[in-house]
C-alpha positions in Angstrom: 154.7 289.0 223.4 153.3 292.2 221.7 150.2 291.5 219.8 149.3 293.9 216.6 146.3 296.0 216.6 144.5 293.4 214.3 144.8 290.6 216.8 141.6 288.7 217.4 141.5 285.5 219.8 140.3 283.0 216.8 142.5 284.6 214.1 143.9 281.1 213.3 140.4 279.4 213.1 139.1 282.3 210.8 142.0 281.8 208.3 141.6 278.1 208.3 137.9 278.3 207.9 138.0 280.5 205.0 140.8 278.8 203.3 139.2 275.6 203.5 136.1 277.0 202.0 137.7 278.2 199.3 139.6 274.9 198.6 143.0 276.0 199.4 145.8 273.7 199.8 147.3 272.6 203.1 150.4 274.3 202.1 148.6 277.5 201.3 146.9 277.4 204.7 150.0 276.6 206.5 151.9 279.5 205.0 148.9 282.1 205.6 148.7 281.0 209.3 152.6 281.2 209.6 153.1 284.7 208.2 149.8 286.1 209.6 151.2 285.0 213.2 154.5 286.6 212.5 152.6 289.9 211.4 150.2 289.9 214.5 153.0 289.6 216.9 155.3 292.1 215.1 153.3 295.1 216.2 154.1 296.6 212.8 152.1 297.8 210.0 151.7 295.6 206.8 154.1 297.9 205.1 156.8 297.9 207.9 156.3 294.0 208.2 157.1 293.6 204.5 160.0 296.1 204.7 161.3 294.1 207.7 161.3 290.9 205.6 162.9 292.7 202.7 165.5 294.1 204.9 166.2 290.5 206.3 167.1 289.4 202.7 163.9 287.4 202.3 163.1 286.3 198.7 160.5 288.0 196.5 158.5 284.8 196.5 158.5 285.2 200.4 157.3 288.7 200.5 154.7 287.9 197.8 153.6 285.0 200.1 153.7 287.0 203.2 151.8 289.9 201.8 149.1 287.8 200.3 148.5 286.2 203.6 148.3 289.2 205.7 146.0 291.0 203.1 143.7 287.8 203.0 143.5 288.0 206.9 142.7 291.8 206.9 139.9 291.2 204.4 138.5 288.8 206.7 138.4 291.8 209.3 136.7 294.1 206.8 140.1 296.0 206.6 140.6 296.8 202.7 143.2 299.8 203.0 146.0 297.2 202.8 145.0 296.3 199.1 146.6 299.7 198.3 150.1 298.3 199.1 151.8 296.9 196.0 152.8 293.3 195.9 156.4 292.6 195.5 157.0 292.0 191.8 157.5 288.5 190.9 160.7 287.4 189.4 161.1 286.7 185.7 163.5 283.8 185.8 163.5 281.5 183.1 163.0 277.8 183.8 166.0 275.4 183.7 165.6 273.1 180.6 167.3 269.9 180.1 168.1 268.5 176.5 166.6 265.0 175.7 170.2 263.6 175.9 170.6 265.2 179.6 167.1 263.7 180.4 168.4 260.0 179.5 171.9 260.9 181.2 169.8 261.7 184.3 168.0 258.6 184.2 170.6 256.3 183.5 173.1 257.6 186.1 171.2 255.6 189.0 171.3 252.0 189.4 168.0 252.3 191.2 165.4 251.2 188.9 162.5 253.0 190.9 164.5 256.4 190.6 164.9 255.7 186.9 161.1 255.3 186.5 160.3 258.3 188.7 162.5 260.6 186.4 161.2 259.4 183.3 157.8 259.4 184.3 158.0 263.1 185.5 159.4 263.9 182.3 157.4 262.0 180.0 154.0 263.2 181.3 154.9 266.6 182.7 153.9 265.8 186.1 154.3 268.2 189.3 156.2 266.7 192.2 153.0 266.5 194.3 151.2 264.7 191.3 154.0 262.1 191.2 153.8 261.5 195.1 150.3 261.0 195.2 149.8 259.1 192.0 148.0 255.6 192.4 147.8 252.7 190.3 144.2 253.1 189.8 144.8 256.1 188.0 146.9 254.6 185.3 145.0 253.1 182.4 147.6 250.9 180.9 145.4 249.7 178.0 144.7 253.4 176.8 148.1 254.5 177.8 146.8 257.4 179.7 147.2 258.8 183.2 144.4 260.4 185.3 145.6 263.3 187.4 143.0 263.8 190.1 142.3 267.1 192.1 145.8 268.7 191.4 146.9 272.3 191.8 143.4 274.4 191.7 141.4 271.4 192.4 141.4 270.2 188.8 141.6 266.8 187.1 143.2 266.2 183.8 144.5 263.4 181.6 148.0 263.0 180.3 149.8 260.6 178.1 151.5 257.4 179.4 154.7 256.6 177.4 155.2 253.4 176.0 158.7 253.0 177.4 157.4 253.9 181.1 154.5 251.7 180.8 156.9 248.8 180.4 158.9 250.0 183.3 155.9 250.3 185.3 154.4 246.9 184.3 157.5 245.3 185.8 157.6 247.0 189.1 155.1 245.0 191.5 152.8 242.1 191.1 150.2 243.8 193.3 149.5 247.3 191.8 147.2 248.7 194.6 147.6 251.9 196.4 150.5 254.4 195.7 152.7 253.9 192.6 156.0 255.0 194.3 156.6 254.1 198.0 159.8 254.4 200.1 161.9 251.5 201.4 159.7 252.1 204.6 156.6 251.4 202.5 155.4 254.9 203.2 154.6 258.0 200.7 157.7 259.8 199.4 158.2 263.2 200.9 158.9 266.1 198.4 162.3 266.6 199.9 163.1 262.8 198.9 162.4 263.2 195.4 164.1 266.4 195.3 167.3 264.4 196.5 166.9 261.6 194.0 167.0 264.2 191.2 169.7 266.2 192.6 172.0 263.2 193.3 171.2 261.8 189.7 172.3 265.2 188.0 175.5 265.3 190.0 176.3 261.8 189.1 175.4 262.6 185.4 177.6 265.6 185.4 174.9 268.0 184.5 176.1 271.6 185.7 172.6 273.0 185.8 170.2 273.8 188.9 168.2 270.7 188.4 165.1 270.0 190.3 162.1 268.0 189.8 160.4 270.6 188.1 163.0 271.2 185.5 161.7 267.7 184.1 158.1 269.2 183.7 159.7 272.3 182.2 161.5 270.2 179.7 158.4 268.3 179.0 156.8 271.2 177.9 159.7 272.9 176.1 160.2 269.8 174.2 156.5 269.5 173.1 156.6 273.0 171.8 159.9 272.4 169.8 158.2 269.3 168.5 155.2 271.5 166.9 152.5 270.9 169.5 150.1 273.8 169.8 150.8 275.9 172.8 147.0 275.3 174.1 147.3 271.6 174.1 150.4 272.1 176.0 148.6 274.2 178.4 145.9 271.5 178.9 148.7 268.7 179.4 150.2 270.8 182.1 147.0 271.7 183.8 147.6 275.7 183.6 144.5 277.7 184.1 145.9 280.6 182.1 147.7 280.6 178.8 150.2 283.2 179.8 151.7 280.9 182.4 152.4 278.4 179.4 153.7 281.1 177.2 157.0 281.4 179.2 158.0 278.1 177.3 158.2 280.2 173.9 161.4 281.9 175.7 163.4 279.0 176.1 162.2 277.0 172.9 165.1 276.6 170.5 162.5 276.6 167.8 161.7 280.1 168.4 165.3 281.2 167.8 165.6 279.1 164.5 163.1 281.3 162.8 165.0 284.3 163.6 168.4 285.2 161.6 171.2 287.2 163.5 171.4 290.6 161.9 175.1 289.7 161.2 173.8 286.7 158.9 171.3 288.7 157.0 
């Protein structure tokens, strides 16, 4: 195999160590190692490497991740010229939003009680997929009706509400409320793919012709709060967003935003 000009024998260890010091997630570390490895053995410049990925039809998200990974590695080596190469522009797709009626259809489409609770909990509390998978019984305060989300994205903790309806459903699930809230039939932690399949299958059964994913439930949570008059900064805190600009996307899909504006035909 051809090794690129920036190959050093301990390249992988350097990336992993620096990422751990910065508190990066396992997923990020794995992605950085993968793309830097491909770059080093490509015998291409960073620009050429990214163009090759683009020509191969890779998504903007992939191009951005690969670019961030290689730039991160080159900065570790003291090479800063690569920063002059622009990052691929992120796509500005609007999130898929379900109506409240569609949320209820989604949940009621399955006879599996646990799957129904998963859907309603993700929606009612605006949880990320990883937050649902790692949620423990000890993190749920049934008396105060709140959920403690611990060390989520960005290593941040936050508190979200526990719906009264979901509280009753959770209370009836198990007598011994220890460990993870949701475990598979094999008594192991759910994988992200398993939760994605649950939501996808339920969407088909409910006859919802939208590209529904677990994150659609979180998007719907935020949008419905905004339409209900909740301040955007409170929604930012509930979602755990670092920047308000991330939360502002929901103003683009909120029906309330359009209700205040009249079509020029009606003026």
